[in-house]
All heavy atoms as a GROMACS GRO file, in nm:
protein
  645
    1VAL      N    1   9.615  10.475   8.990
    1VAL     CA    2   9.540  10.584   8.929
    1VAL      C    3   9.421  10.534   8.850
    1VAL      O    4   9.337  10.612   8.810
    1VAL     CB    5   9.630  10.674   8.843
    1VAL    CG1    6   9.734  10.744   8.928
    1VAL    CG2    7   9.694  10.599   8.730
    2ALA      N    8   9.413  10.401   8.829
    2ALA     CA    9   9.299  10.346   8.755
    2ALA      C   10   9.283  10.199   8.789
    2ALA      O   11   9.377  10.131   8.830
    2ALA     CB   12   9.319  10.362   8.605
    3SER      N   13   9.163  10.151   8.770
    3SER     CA   14   9.132  10.010   8.784
    3SER      C   15   9.059   9.968   8.658
    3SER      O   16   8.957  10.027   8.622
    3SER     CB   17   9.045   9.987   8.908
    3SER     OG   18   9.020   9.851   8.926
    4LEU      N   19   9.112   9.867   8.591
    4LEU     CA   20   9.061   9.830   8.458
    4LEU      C   21   9.017   9.684   8.456
    4LEU      O   22   9.076   9.600   8.523
    4LEU     CB   23   9.170   9.855   8.355
    4LEU     CG   24   9.223   9.999   8.361
    4LEU    CD1   25   9.366  10.006   8.320
    4LEU    CD2   26   9.136  10.088   8.278
    5SER      N   27   8.918   9.656   8.375
    5SER     CA   28   8.862   9.521   8.372
    5SER      C   29   8.941   9.424   8.285
    5SER      O   30   8.925   9.303   8.298
    5SER     CB   31   8.717   9.526   8.323
    5SER     OG   32   8.713   9.582   8.193
    6LYS      N   33   9.028   9.476   8.199
    6LYS     CA   34   9.106   9.391   8.110
    6LYS      C   35   9.252   9.434   8.110
    6LYS      O   36   9.281   9.554   8.108
    6LYS     CB   37   9.052   9.398   7.967
    6LYS     CG   38   8.912   9.345   7.953
    6LYS     CD   39   8.864   9.357   7.811
    6LYS     CE   40   8.719   9.310   7.802
    6LYS     NZ   41   8.666   9.329   7.668
    7LYS      N   42   9.339   9.337   8.108
    7LYS     CA   43   9.483   9.364   8.111
    7LYS      C   44   9.527   9.448   7.990
    7LYS      O   45   9.611   9.537   8.003
    7LYS     CB   46   9.560   9.232   8.115
    7LYS     CG   47   9.709   9.248   8.125
    7LYS     CD   48   9.776   9.112   8.130
    7LYS     CE   49   9.926   9.123   8.123
    7LYS     NZ   50   9.990   8.991   8.119
    8ASP      N   51   9.469   9.422   7.873
    8ASP     CA   52   9.512   9.495   7.754
    8ASP      C   53   9.470   9.642   7.754
    8ASP      O   54   9.515   9.720   7.671
    8ASP     CB   55   9.465   9.425   7.627
    8ASP     CG   56   9.314   9.416   7.614
    8ASP    OD1   57   9.245   9.423   7.717
    8ASP    OD2   58   9.266   9.403   7.501
    9LEU      N   59   9.388   9.683   7.850
    9LEU     CA   60   9.350   9.824   7.861
    9LEU      C   61   9.450   9.906   7.942
    9LEU      O   62   9.447  10.029   7.938
    9LEU     CB   63   9.212   9.836   7.927
    9LEU     CG   64   9.095   9.776   7.850
    9LEU    CD1   65   8.967   9.786   7.932
    9LEU    CD2   66   9.078   9.847   7.716
   10VAL      N   67   9.540   9.838   8.013
   10VAL     CA   68   9.634   9.908   8.100
   10VAL      C   69   9.723  10.003   8.021
   10VAL      O   70   9.737  10.120   8.056
   10VAL     CB   71   9.719   9.807   8.181
   10VAL    CG1   72   9.828   9.877   8.258
   10VAL    CG2   73   9.631   9.727   8.277
   11GLU      N   74   9.785   9.955   7.916
   11GLU     CA   75   9.876  10.039   7.836
   11GLU      C   76   9.801  10.157   7.774
   11GLU      O   77   9.850  10.270   7.774
   11GLU     CB   78   9.943   9.956   7.726
   11GLU     CG   79  10.029  10.035   7.631
   11GLU     CD   80  10.156  10.093   7.695
   11GLU    OE1   81  10.207  10.033   7.790
   11GLU    OE2   82  10.201  10.199   7.649
   12LYS      N   83   9.681  10.132   7.724
   12LYS     CA   84   9.601  10.240   7.664
   12LYS      C   85   9.567  10.346   7.768
   12LYS      O   86   9.574  10.465   7.741
   12LYS     CB   87   9.473  10.183   7.603
   12LYS     CG   88   9.497  10.098   7.480
   12LYS     CD   89   9.368  10.039   7.430
   12LYS     CE   90   9.395   9.942   7.316
   12LYS     NZ   91   9.273   9.877   7.270
   13GLU      N   92   9.528  10.301   7.887
   13GLU     CA   93   9.492  10.396   7.992
   13GLU      C   94   9.615  10.473   8.038
   13GLU      O   95   9.606  10.593   8.067
   13GLU     CB   96   9.427  10.324   8.110
   13GLU     CG   97   9.391  10.414   8.227
   13GLU     CD   98   9.293  10.526   8.192
   13GLU    OE1   99   9.226  10.520   8.088
   13GLU    OE2  100   9.285  10.622   8.272
   14TRP      N  101   9.731  10.409   8.045
   14TRP     CA  102   9.853  10.479   8.082
   14TRP      C  103   9.883  10.590   7.982
   14TRP      O  104   9.916  10.701   8.019
   14TRP     CB  105   9.970  10.384   8.096
   14TRP     CG  106  10.101  10.454   8.112
   14TRP    CD1  107  10.207  10.452   8.027
   14TRP    CD2  108  10.140  10.541   8.219
   14TRP    NE1  109  10.309  10.532   8.075
   14TRP    CE2  110  10.270  10.588   8.192
   14TRP    CE3  111  10.077  10.586   8.336
   14TRP    CZ2  112  10.338  10.675   8.277
   14TRP    CZ3  113  10.145  10.672   8.420
   14TRP    CH2  114  10.274  10.716   8.390
   15GLN      N  115   9.872  10.561   7.855
   15GLN     CA  116   9.897  10.661   7.752
   15GLN      C  117   9.799  10.778   7.763
   15GLN      O  118   9.838  10.894   7.753
   15GLN     CB  119   9.892  10.599   7.611
   15GLN     CG  120  10.004  10.504   7.582
   15GLN     CD  121  10.141  10.568   7.596
   15GLN    OE1  122  10.162  10.683   7.562
   15GLN    NE2  123  10.236  10.491   7.648
   16ARG      N  124   9.673  10.747   7.786
   16ARG     CA  125   9.571  10.851   7.802
   16ARG      C  126   9.601  10.936   7.925
   16ARG      O  127   9.602  11.058   7.920
   16ARG     CB  128   9.432  10.789   7.816
   16ARG     CG  129   9.319  10.893   7.817
   16ARG     CD  130   9.190  10.837   7.873
   16ARG     NE  131   9.198  10.811   8.016
   16ARG     CZ  132   9.193  10.904   8.113
   16ARG    NH1  133   9.183  11.032   8.082
   16ARG    NH2  134   9.200  10.870   8.240
   17PHE      N  135   9.631  10.869   8.036
   17PHE     CA  136   9.660  10.939   8.162
   17PHE      C  137   9.784  11.025   8.148
   17PHE      O  138   9.788  11.139   8.193
   17PHE     CB  139   9.678  10.835   8.273
   17PHE     CG  140   9.702  10.894   8.408
   17PHE    CD1  141   9.596  10.936   8.486
   17PHE    CD2  142   9.831  10.908   8.458
   17PHE    CE1  143   9.618  10.992   8.611
   17PHE    CE2  144   9.853  10.964   8.582
   17PHE     CZ  145   9.747  11.006   8.659
   18LYS      N  146   9.888  10.970   8.084
   18LYS     CA  147  10.013  11.042   8.066
   18LYS      C  148   9.993  11.165   7.978
   18LYS      O  149  10.045  11.272   8.008
   18LYS     CB  150  10.116  10.947   8.004
   18LYS     CG  151  10.257  11.000   8.006
   18LYS     CD  152  10.358  10.892   7.974
   18LYS     CE  153  10.354  10.854   7.829
   18LYS     NZ  154  10.468  10.773   7.788
   19ASN      N  155   9.916  11.153   7.872
   19ASN     CA  156   9.889  11.267   7.784
   19ASN      C  157   9.809  11.375   7.856
   19ASN      O  158   9.837  11.494   7.841
   19ASN     CB  159   9.814  11.223   7.659
   19ASN     CG  160   9.902  11.141   7.566
   19ASN    OD1  161  10.024  11.151   7.570
   19ASN    ND2  162   9.840  11.059   7.484
   20LYS      N  163   9.713  11.336   7.933
   20LYS     CA  164   9.628  11.429   8.005
   20LYS      C  165   9.704  11.501   8.117
   20LYS      O  166   9.676  11.616   8.148
   20LYS     CB  167   9.508  11.355   8.065
   20LYS     CG  168   9.411  11.442   8.139
   20LYS     CD  169   9.297  11.361   8.194
   20LYS     CE  170   9.206  11.449   8.279
   20LYS     NZ  171   9.100  11.371   8.343
   21ASN      N  172   9.801  11.432   8.178
   21ASN     CA  173   9.872  11.485   8.294
   21ASN      C  174  10.022  11.495   8.270
   21ASN      O  175  10.102  11.475   8.362
   21ASN     CB  176   9.845  11.396   8.415
   21ASN     CG  177   9.698  11.386   8.447
   21ASN    OD1  178   9.636  11.481   8.491
   21ASN    ND2  179   9.641  11.270   8.422
   22SER      N  180  10.062  11.528   8.150
   22SER     CA  181  10.204  11.527   8.113
   22SER      C  182  10.292  11.612   8.205
   22SER      O  183  10.408  11.579   8.229
   22SER     CB  184  10.222  11.570   7.968
   22SER     OG  185  10.172  11.701   7.950
   23LYS      N  186  10.237  11.719   8.256
   23LYS     CA  187  10.313  11.807   8.345
   23LYS      C  188  10.360  11.734   8.472
   23LYS      O  189  10.465  11.765   8.527
   23LYS     CB  190  10.225  11.926   8.384
   23LYS     CG  191  10.287  12.023   8.479
   23LYS     CD  192  10.193  12.138   8.507
   23LYS     CE  193  10.249  12.232   8.611
   23LYS     NZ  194  10.155  12.342   8.640
   24PHE      N  195  10.284  11.634   8.518
   24PHE     CA  196  10.312  11.568   8.645
   24PHE      C  197  10.372  11.429   8.631
   24PHE      O  198  10.423  11.374   8.729
   24PHE     CB  199  10.184  11.558   8.728
   24PHE     CG  200  10.122  11.691   8.755
   24PHE    CD1  201  10.004  11.728   8.692
   24PHE    CD2  202  10.181  11.782   8.841
   24PHE    CE1  203   9.946  11.851   8.717
   24PHE    CE2  204  10.124  11.905   8.866
   24PHE     CZ  205  10.006  11.940   8.803
   25VAL      N  206  10.365  11.368   8.514
   25VAL     CA  207  10.409  11.228   8.502
   25VAL      C  208  10.531  11.208   8.414
   25VAL      O  209  10.569  11.095   8.386
   25VAL     CB  210  10.295  11.137   8.452
   25VAL    CG1  211  10.178  11.137   8.547
   25VAL    CG2  212  10.252  11.174   8.313
   26SER      N  213  10.598  11.314   8.374
   26SER     CA  214  10.708  11.300   8.279
   26SER      C  215  10.821  11.210   8.329
   26SER      O  216  10.884  11.142   8.250
   26SER     CB  217  10.762  11.438   8.243
   26SER     OG  218  10.814  11.502   8.358
   27ASN      N  219  10.846  11.207   8.458
   27ASN     CA  220  10.956  11.126   8.512
   27ASN      C  221  10.909  10.996   8.575
   27ASN      O  222  10.986  10.927   8.640
   27ASN     CB  223  11.033  11.205   8.618
   27ASN     CG  224  11.100  11.328   8.559
   27ASN    OD1  225  11.133  11.330   8.440
   27ASN    ND2  226  11.118  11.428   8.640
   28LEU      N  227  10.782  10.964   8.557
   28LEU     CA  228  10.726  10.846   8.623
   28LEU      C  229  10.704  10.731   8.526
   28LEU      O  230  10.693  10.750   8.406
   28LEU     CB  231  10.594  10.884   8.691
   28LEU     CG  232  10.603  10.995   8.795
   28LEU    CD1  233  10.464  11.030   8.845
   28LEU    CD2  234  10.693  10.955   8.910
   29ASN      N  235  10.696  10.614   8.583
   29ASN     CA  236  10.667  10.492   8.508
   29ASN      C  237  10.539  10.431   8.563
   29ASN      O  238  10.489  10.474   8.666
   29ASN     CB  239  10.782  10.392   8.522
   29ASN     CG  240  10.908  10.443   8.459
   29ASN    OD1  241  10.910  10.487   8.344
   29ASN    ND2  242  11.016  10.438   8.534
   30TYR      N  243  10.492  10.330   8.496
   30TYR     CA  244  10.375  10.261   8.548
   30TYR      C  245  10.403  10.111   8.559
   30TYR      O  246  10.491  10.057   8.493
   30TYR     CB  247  10.252  10.284   8.460
   30TYR     CG  248  10.245  10.194   8.339
   30TYR    CD1  249  10.174  10.074   8.344
   30TYR    CD2  250  10.310  10.226   8.221
   30TYR    CE1  251  10.168   9.990   8.234
   30TYR    CE2  252  10.304  10.144   8.110
   30TYR     CZ  253  10.234  10.025   8.119
   30TYR     OH  254  10.229   9.942   8.010
   31ILE      N  255  10.328  10.049   8.647
   31ILE     CA  256  10.322   9.904   8.655
   31ILE      C  257  10.174   9.871   8.675
   31ILE      O  258  10.094   9.959   8.703
   31ILE     CB  259  10.407   9.846   8.770
   31ILE    CG1  260  10.362   9.900   8.906
   31ILE    CG2  261  10.555   9.872   8.747
   31ILE    CD1  262  10.425   9.828   9.023
   32TYR      N  263  10.140   9.746   8.659
   32TYR     CA  264  10.003   9.707   8.689
   32TYR      C  265  10.005   9.593   8.789
   32TYR      O  266  10.104   9.522   8.804
   32TYR     CB  267   9.925   9.669   8.562
   32TYR     CG  268   9.969   9.540   8.500
   32TYR    CD1  269   9.910   9.420   8.536
   32TYR    CD2  270  10.070   9.537   8.404
   32TYR    CE1  271   9.951   9.300   8.479
   32TYR    CE2  272  10.111   9.419   8.347
   32TYR     CZ  273  10.051   9.300   8.385
   32TYR     OH  274  10.092   9.182   8.329
   33GLN      N  275   9.893   9.580   8.859
   33GLN     CA  276   9.880   9.477   8.961
   33GLN      C  277   9.745   9.410   8.941
   33GLN      O  278   9.642   9.478   8.931
   33GLN     CB  279   9.888   9.543   9.099
   33GLN     CG  280   9.870   9.450   9.214
   33GLN     CD  281   9.869   9.527   9.344
   33GLN    OE1  282   9.791   9.620   9.361
   33GLN    NE2  283   9.956   9.490   9.436
   34LYS      N  284   9.747   9.280   8.935
   34LYS     CA  285   9.622   9.204   8.921
   34LYS      C  286   9.554   9.196   9.057
   34LYS      O  287   9.618   9.164   9.157
   34LYS     CB  288   9.653   9.063   8.869
   34LYS     CG  289   9.532   8.980   8.840
   34LYS     CD  290   9.573   8.846   8.782
   34LYS     CE  291   9.454   8.759   8.754
   34LYS     NZ  292   9.495   8.629   8.697
   35ALA      N  293   9.425   9.226   9.059
   35ALA     CA  294   9.347   9.220   9.183
   35ALA      C  295   9.228   9.127   9.162
   35ALA      O  296   9.144   9.152   9.075
   35ALA     CB  297   9.300   9.359   9.222
   36GLU      N  298   9.223   9.022   9.241
   36GLU     CA  299   9.111   8.928   9.234
   36GLU      C  300   9.017   8.958   9.350
   36GLU      O  301   9.055   8.948   9.466
   36GLU     CB  302   9.162   8.784   9.240
   36GLU     CG  303   9.249   8.749   9.120
   36GLU     CD  304   9.301   8.607   9.121
   36GLU    OE1  305   9.241   8.522   9.189
   36GLU    OE2  306   9.402   8.583   9.054
   37LEU      N  307   8.894   8.993   9.317
   37LEU     CA  308   8.796   9.030   9.418
   37LEU      C  309   8.724   8.907   9.472
   37LEU      O  310   8.728   8.799   9.411
   37LEU     CB  311   8.696   9.129   9.359
   37LEU     CG  312   8.756   9.254   9.295
   37LEU    CD1  313   8.646   9.345   9.243
   37LEU    CD2  314   8.843   9.329   9.394
   38LYS      N  315   8.658   8.924   9.585
   38LYS     CA  316   8.588   8.812   9.649
   38LYS      C  317   8.478   8.753   9.563
   38LYS      O  318   8.446   8.635   9.574
   38LYS     CB  319   8.531   8.857   9.784
   38LYS     CG  320   8.636   8.886   9.886
   38LYS     CD  321   8.576   8.933  10.016
   38LYS     CE  322   8.686   8.969  10.114
   38LYS     NZ  323   8.632   9.020  10.241
   39ASP      N  324   8.420   8.836   9.477
   39ASP     CA  325   8.312   8.786   9.390
   39ASP      C  326   8.365   8.728   9.258
   39ASP      O  327   8.292   8.717   9.161
   39ASP     CB  328   8.209   8.896   9.364
   39ASP     CG  329   8.269   9.016   9.293
   39ASP    OD1  330   8.389   9.014   9.261
   39ASP    OD2  331   8.194   9.113   9.271
   40ASN      N  332   8.493   8.694   9.258
   40ASN     CA  333   8.561   8.631   9.144
   40ASN      C  334   8.585   8.722   9.025
   40ASN      O  335   8.626   8.676   8.919
   40ASN     CB  336   8.489   8.504   9.097
   40ASN     CG  337   8.493   8.395   9.202
   40ASN    OD1  338   8.593   8.381   9.273
   40ASN    ND2  339   8.385   8.320   9.214
   41ARG      N  340   8.560   8.851   9.040
   41ARG     CA  341   8.595   8.944   8.933
   41ARG      C  342   8.743   8.977   8.942
   41ARG      O  343   8.802   8.974   9.050
   41ARG     CB  344   8.512   9.072   8.943
   41ARG     CG  345   8.366   9.049   8.912
   41ARG     CD  346   8.288   9.178   8.912
   41ARG     NE  347   8.295   9.240   9.044
   41ARG     CZ  348   8.275   9.369   9.066
   41ARG    NH1  349   8.246   9.452   8.967
   41ARG    NH2  350   8.283   9.419   9.188
   42VAL      N  351   8.802   9.008   8.828
   42VAL     CA  352   8.944   9.041   8.822
   42VAL      C  353   8.959   9.181   8.764
   42VAL      O  354   8.895   9.214   8.665
   42VAL     CB  355   9.022   8.939   8.736
   42VAL    CG1  356   9.167   8.980   8.720
   42VAL    CG2  357   9.011   8.800   8.796
   43PHE      N  358   9.042   9.260   8.829
   43PHE     CA  359   9.073   9.394   8.780
   43PHE      C  360   9.224   9.411   8.774
   43PHE      O  361   9.298   9.337   8.839
   43PHE     CB  362   9.012   9.501   8.871
   43PHE     CG  363   8.865   9.517   8.853
   43PHE    CD1  364   8.776   9.440   8.926
   43PHE    CD2  365   8.814   9.607   8.761
   43PHE    CE1  366   8.640   9.452   8.908
   43PHE    CE2  367   8.678   9.621   8.743
   43PHE     CZ  368   8.591   9.543   8.816
   44PHE      N  369   9.267   9.506   8.697
   44PHE     CA  370   9.409   9.536   8.684
   44PHE      C  371   9.429   9.682   8.727
   44PHE      O  372   9.374   9.772   8.666
   44PHE     CB  373   9.456   9.512   8.541
   44PHE     CG  374   9.441   9.369   8.502
   44PHE    CD1  375   9.323   9.321   8.448
   44PHE    CD2  376   9.545   9.279   8.525
   44PHE    CE1  377   9.308   9.188   8.415
   44PHE    CE2  378   9.531   9.146   8.492
   44PHE     CZ  379   9.412   9.099   8.437
   45ARG      N  380   9.504   9.700   8.833
   45ARG     CA  381   9.530   9.833   8.887
   45ARG      C  382   9.648   9.895   8.815
   45ARG      O  383   9.752   9.832   8.801
   45ARG     CB  384   9.561   9.825   9.035
   45ARG     CG  385   9.446   9.776   9.118
   45ARG     CD  386   9.485   9.771   9.264
   45ARG     NE  387   9.374   9.721   9.342
   45ARG     CZ  388   9.385   9.634   9.440
   45ARG    NH1  389   9.505   9.589   9.476
   45ARG    NH2  390   9.280   9.593   9.506
   46LEU      N  391   9.629  10.017   8.771
   46LEU     CA  392   9.736  10.094   8.709
   46LEU      C  393   9.802  10.176   8.819
   46LEU      O  394   9.740  10.262   8.880
   46LEU     CB  395   9.680  10.185   8.600
   46LEU     CG  396   9.776  10.283   8.533
   46LEU    CD1  397   9.894  10.210   8.469
   46LEU    CD2  398   9.704  10.367   8.432
   47LEU      N  399   9.928  10.144   8.846
   47LEU     CA  400  10.004  10.210   8.953
   47LEU      C  401  10.111  10.298   8.890
   47LEU      O  402  10.168  10.264   8.787
   47LEU     CB  403  10.070  10.106   9.043
   47LEU     CG  404   9.977   9.997   9.097
   47LEU    CD1  405  10.058   9.890   9.170
   47LEU    CD2  406   9.872  10.057   9.189
   48VAL      N  407  10.139  10.410   8.954
   48VAL     CA  408  10.235  10.507   8.902
   48VAL      C  409  10.343  10.531   9.007
   48VAL      O  410  10.316  10.539   9.125
   48VAL     CB  411  10.165  10.641   8.869
   48VAL    CG1  412  10.264  10.743   8.821
   48VAL    CG2  413  10.057  10.619   8.766
   49GLY      N  414  10.466  10.545   8.962
   49GLY     CA  415  10.575  10.572   9.056
   49GLY      C  416  10.704  10.583   8.978
   49GLY      O  417  10.704  10.596   8.857
   50LYS      N  418  10.801  10.575   9.038
   50LYS     CA  419  10.844  10.566   9.175
   50LYS      C  420  10.863  10.703   9.234
   50LYS      O  421  10.914  10.792   9.170
   50LYS     CB  422  10.979  10.496   9.182
   50LYS     CG  423  10.979  10.362   9.239
   50LYS     CD  424  11.119  10.303   9.242
   50LYS     CE  425  11.118  10.177   9.322
   50LYS     NZ  426  11.246  10.112   9.326
   51PHE      N  427  10.823  10.716   9.360
   51PHE     CA  428  10.840  10.840   9.432
   51PHE      C  429  10.949  10.822   9.536
   51PHE      O  430  10.971  10.713   9.586
   51PHE     CB  431  10.708  10.879   9.500
   51PHE     CG  432  10.597  10.901   9.402
   51PHE    CD1  433  10.503  10.802   9.377
   51PHE    CD2  434  10.586  11.019   9.332
   51PHE    CE1  435  10.400  10.821   9.286
   51PHE    CE2  436  10.484  11.040   9.240
   51PHE     CZ  437  10.391  10.940   9.218
   52LYS      N  438  11.016  10.931   9.570
   52LYS     CA  439  11.124  10.926   9.667
   52LYS      C  440  11.073  10.894   9.806
   52LYS      O  441  11.140  10.826   9.884
   52LYS     CB  442  11.200  11.058   9.671
   52LYS     CG  443  11.275  11.089   9.545
   52LYS     CD  444  11.342  11.224   9.553
   52LYS     CE  445  11.404  11.261   9.419
   52LYS     NZ  446  11.456  11.398   9.418
   53ASN      N  447  10.953  10.944   9.837
   53ASN     CA  448  10.896  10.923   9.970
   53ASN      C  449  10.745  10.944   9.965
   53ASN      O  450  10.690  10.981   9.862
   53ASN     CB  451  10.961  11.017  10.073
   53ASN     CG  452  10.958  11.162  10.027
   53ASN    OD1  453  10.855  11.212   9.983
   53ASN    ND2  454  11.072  11.230  10.034
   54LYS      N  455  10.681  10.920  10.079
   54LYS     CA  456  10.536  10.930  10.086
   54LYS      C  457  10.488  11.073  10.062
   54LYS      O  458  10.385  11.095   9.999
   54LYS     CB  459  10.489  10.880  10.223
   54LYS     CG  460  10.340  10.868  10.236
   54LYS     CD  461  10.301  10.804  10.367
   54LYS     CE  462  10.150  10.790  10.376
   54LYS     NZ  463  10.110  10.722  10.500
   55LYS      N  464  10.564  11.170  10.109
   55LYS     CA  465  10.527  11.311  10.090
   55LYS      C  466  10.521  11.345   9.942
   55LYS      O  467  10.427  11.411   9.896
   55LYS     CB  468  10.627  11.401  10.162
   55LYS     CG  469  10.593  11.548  10.151
   55LYS     CD  470  10.693  11.635  10.225
   55LYS     CE  471  10.658  11.782  10.209
   55LYS     NZ  472  10.753  11.869  10.278
   56GLU      N  473  10.620  11.300   9.866
   56GLU     CA  474  10.622  11.326   9.721
   56GLU      C  475  10.501  11.261   9.653
   56GLU      O  476  10.440  11.320   9.564
   56GLU     CB  477  10.752  11.272   9.661
   56GLU     CG  478  10.774  11.309   9.518
   56GLU     CD  479  10.905  11.257   9.463
   56GLU    OE1  480  10.906  11.144   9.410
   56GLU    OE2  481  11.006  11.329   9.474
   57ALA      N  482  10.465  11.141   9.696
   57ALA     CA  483  10.348  11.072   9.640
   57ALA      C  484  10.220  11.148   9.673
   57ALA      O  485  10.131  11.162   9.587
   57ALA     CB  486  10.341  10.930   9.693
   58ASN      N  487  10.209  11.199   9.794
   58ASN     CA  488  10.091  11.276   9.833
   58ASN      C  489  10.079  11.405   9.752
   58ASN      O  490   9.969  11.443   9.712
   58ASN     CB  491  10.094  11.308   9.983
   58ASN     CG  492  10.046  11.193  10.067
   58ASN    OD1  493   9.948  11.128  10.034
   58ASN    ND2  494  10.114  11.168  10.177
   59ILE      N  495  10.191  11.470   9.728
   59ILE     CA  496  10.189  11.592   9.646
   59ILE      C  497  10.141  11.561   9.505
   59ILE      O  498  10.062  11.635   9.446
   59ILE     CB  499  10.329  11.660   9.646
   59ILE    CG1  500  10.358  11.716   9.785
   59ILE    CG2  501  10.338  11.767   9.539
   59ILE    CD1  502  10.502  11.762   9.804
   60PHE      N  503  10.187  11.450   9.450
   60PHE     CA  504  10.142  11.405   9.318
   60PHE      C  505   9.989  11.390   9.317
   60PHE      O  506   9.922  11.441   9.227
   60PHE     CB  507  10.210  11.273   9.282
   60PHE     CG  508  10.158  11.208   9.158
   60PHE    CD1  509  10.200  11.251   9.033
   60PHE    CD2  510  10.070  11.102   9.165
   60PHE    CE1  511  10.153  11.190   8.917
   60PHE    CE2  512  10.023  11.040   9.050
   60PHE     CZ  513  10.064  11.085   8.926
   61CYS      N  514   9.936  11.323   9.417
   61CYS     CA  515   9.791  11.302   9.424
   61CYS      C  516   9.717  11.434   9.437
   61CYS      O  517   9.613  11.454   9.374
   61CYS     CB  518   9.757  11.211   9.542
   61CYS     SG  519   9.817  11.042   9.521
   62GLU      N  520   9.770  11.524   9.519
   62GLU     CA  521   9.707  11.655   9.536
   62GLU      C  522   9.708  11.734   9.406
   62GLU      O  523   9.608  11.796   9.369
   62GLU     CB  524   9.778  11.734   9.645
   62GLU     CG  525   9.754  11.680   9.784
   62GLU     CD  526   9.843  11.744   9.889
   62GLU    OE1  527   9.910  11.847   9.859
   62GLU    OE2  528   9.849  11.692  10.002
   63ASN      N  529   9.819  11.732   9.334
   63ASN     CA  530   9.830  11.804   9.207
   63ASN      C  531   9.729  11.754   9.105
   63ASN      O  532   9.677  11.832   9.025
   63ASN     CB  533   9.971  11.794   9.150
   63ASN     CG  534  10.070  11.881   9.224
   63ASN    OD1  535  10.035  11.980   9.286
   63ASN    ND2  536  10.196  11.842   9.219
   64LEU      N  537   9.703  11.625   9.107
   64LEU     CA  538   9.608  11.568   9.012
   64LEU      C  539   9.466  11.562   9.065
   64LEU      O  540   9.376  11.513   8.999
   64LEU     CB  541   9.654  11.426   8.972
   64LEU     CG  542   9.785  11.423   8.896
   64LEU    CD1  543   9.826  11.280   8.867
   64LEU    CD2  544   9.775  11.499   8.767
   65ARG      N  545   9.450  11.610   9.188
   65ARG     CA  546   9.319  11.610   9.254
   65ARG      C  547   9.259  11.470   9.260
   65ARG      O  548   9.140  11.450   9.232
   65ARG     CB  549   9.226  11.708   9.186
   65ARG     CG  550   9.272  11.851   9.198
   65ARG     CD  551   9.172  11.947   9.137
   65ARG     NE  552   9.206  12.085   9.165
   65ARG     CZ  553   9.277  12.162   9.083
   65ARG    NH1  554   9.320  12.115   8.970
   65ARG    NH2  555   9.304  12.287   9.116
   66ILE      N  556   9.343  11.374   9.296
   66ILE     CA  557   9.296  11.237   9.314
   66ILE      C  558   9.250  11.224   9.459
   66ILE      O  559   9.330  11.234   9.551
   66ILE     CB  560   9.408  11.135   9.283
   66ILE    CG1  561   9.454  11.149   9.138
   66ILE    CG2  562   9.360  10.993   9.311
   66ILE    CD1  563   9.574  11.065   9.102
   67SER      N  564   9.122  11.204   9.478
   67SER     CA  565   9.067  11.206   9.614
   67SER      C  566   9.098  11.079   9.693
   67SER      O  567   9.118  11.085   9.814
   67SER     CB  568   8.917  11.229   9.610
   67SER     OG  569   8.854  11.127   9.537
   68LYS      N  570   9.101  10.966   9.628
   68LYS     CA  571   9.129  10.840   9.698
   68LYS      C  572   9.258  10.781   9.644
   68LYS      O  573   9.257  10.686   9.567
   68LYS     CB  574   9.013  10.743   9.684
   68LYS     CG  575   8.889  10.790   9.753
   68LYS     CD  576   8.792  10.679   9.770
   68LYS     CE  577   8.671  10.732   9.846
   68LYS     NZ  578   8.597  10.628   9.908
   69CYS      N  579   9.366  10.836   9.686
   69CYS     CA  580   9.497  10.794   9.639
   69CYS      C  581   9.551  10.688   9.734
   69CYS      O  582   9.560  10.710   9.854
   69CYS     CB  583   9.591  10.915   9.636
   69CYS     SG  584   9.735  10.892   9.535
   70ILE      N  585   9.584  10.572   9.681
   70ILE     CA  586   9.640  10.465   9.762
   70ILE      C  587   9.790  10.465   9.742
   70ILE      O  588   9.840  10.446   9.631
   70ILE     CB  589   9.582  10.328   9.721
   70ILE    CG1  590   9.430  10.329   9.741
   70ILE    CG2  591   9.648  10.216   9.800
   70ILE    CD1  592   9.360  10.210   9.680
   71ILE      N  593   9.862  10.488   9.850
   71ILE     CA  594  10.008  10.494   9.845
   71ILE      C  595  10.059  10.370   9.917
   71ILE      O  596  10.022  10.342  10.029
   71ILE     CB  597  10.059  10.622   9.912
   71ILE    CG1  598  10.004  10.743   9.837
   71ILE    CG2  599  10.213  10.622   9.915
   71ILE    CD1  600  10.029  10.875   9.907
   72ARG      N  601  10.146  10.298   9.847
   72ARG     CA  602  10.202  10.178   9.909
   72ARG      C  603  10.352  10.176   9.887
   72ARG      O  604  10.403  10.230   9.790
   72ARG     CB  605  10.138  10.052   9.855
   72ARG     CG  606  10.171  10.022   9.713
   72ARG     CD  607  10.106   9.890   9.670
   72ARG     NE  608  10.141   9.859   9.534
   72ARG     CZ  609  10.235   9.773   9.501
   72ARG    NH1  610  10.304   9.709   9.591
   72ARG    NH2  611  10.262   9.749   9.374
   73LYS      N  612  10.418  10.111   9.980
   73LYS     CA  613  10.562  10.098   9.972
   73LYS      C  614  10.596   9.981   9.881
   73LYS      O  615  10.538   9.874   9.892
   73LYS     CB  616  10.620  10.076  10.111
   73LYS     CG  617  10.770  10.078  10.115
   73LYS     CD  618  10.819  10.071  10.258
   73LYS     CE  619  10.969  10.081  10.262
   73LYS     NZ  620  11.018  10.080  10.399
   74ASN      N  621  10.689  10.004   9.791
   74ASN     CA  622  10.733   9.899   9.700
   74ASN      C  623  10.868   9.849   9.751
   74ASN      O  624  10.966   9.923   9.755
   74ASN     CB  625  10.747   9.954   9.558
   74ASN     CG  626  10.770   9.845   9.458
   74ASN    OD1  627  10.785   9.730   9.493
   74ASN    ND2  628  10.773   9.881   9.333
   75ASN      N  629  10.875   9.724   9.786
   75ASN     CA  630  10.995   9.667   9.845
   75ASN      C  631  11.083   9.596   9.742
   75ASN      O  632  11.124   9.484   9.762
   75ASN     CB  633  10.959   9.570   9.957
   75ASN     CG  634  10.894   9.639  10.073
   75ASN    OD1  635  10.931   9.750  10.106
   75ASN    ND2  636  10.796   9.575  10.134
   76GLU      N  637  11.112   9.664   9.634
   76GLU     CA  638  11.198   9.603   9.532
   76GLU      C  639  11.341   9.601   9.577
   76GLU      O  640  11.394   9.691   9.633
   76GLU     CB  641  11.188   9.681   9.401
   76GLU     CG  642  11.059   9.654   9.330
   76GLU     CD  643  11.056   9.723   9.194
   76GLU    OE1  644  11.147   9.798   9.158
   76GLU    OE2  645  10.960   9.698   9.122
   0.00000   0.00000   0.00000
């Protein structure tokens, strides 16, 4: 749901996102993923889940009007 330039911004952005979208995120958690780009820049992706299936994840994105929602399977 977000891409941030600093790791310490992840928690702040999660709190902001959660407050803004409390109706949709009450049962969800977040994790972050470090992304190293080809030009040596580093970003931290704020990921939200866990969803039961892809359909549930798509509904979440539609409810929040997220146009470019990346859904990935977590193999924990």
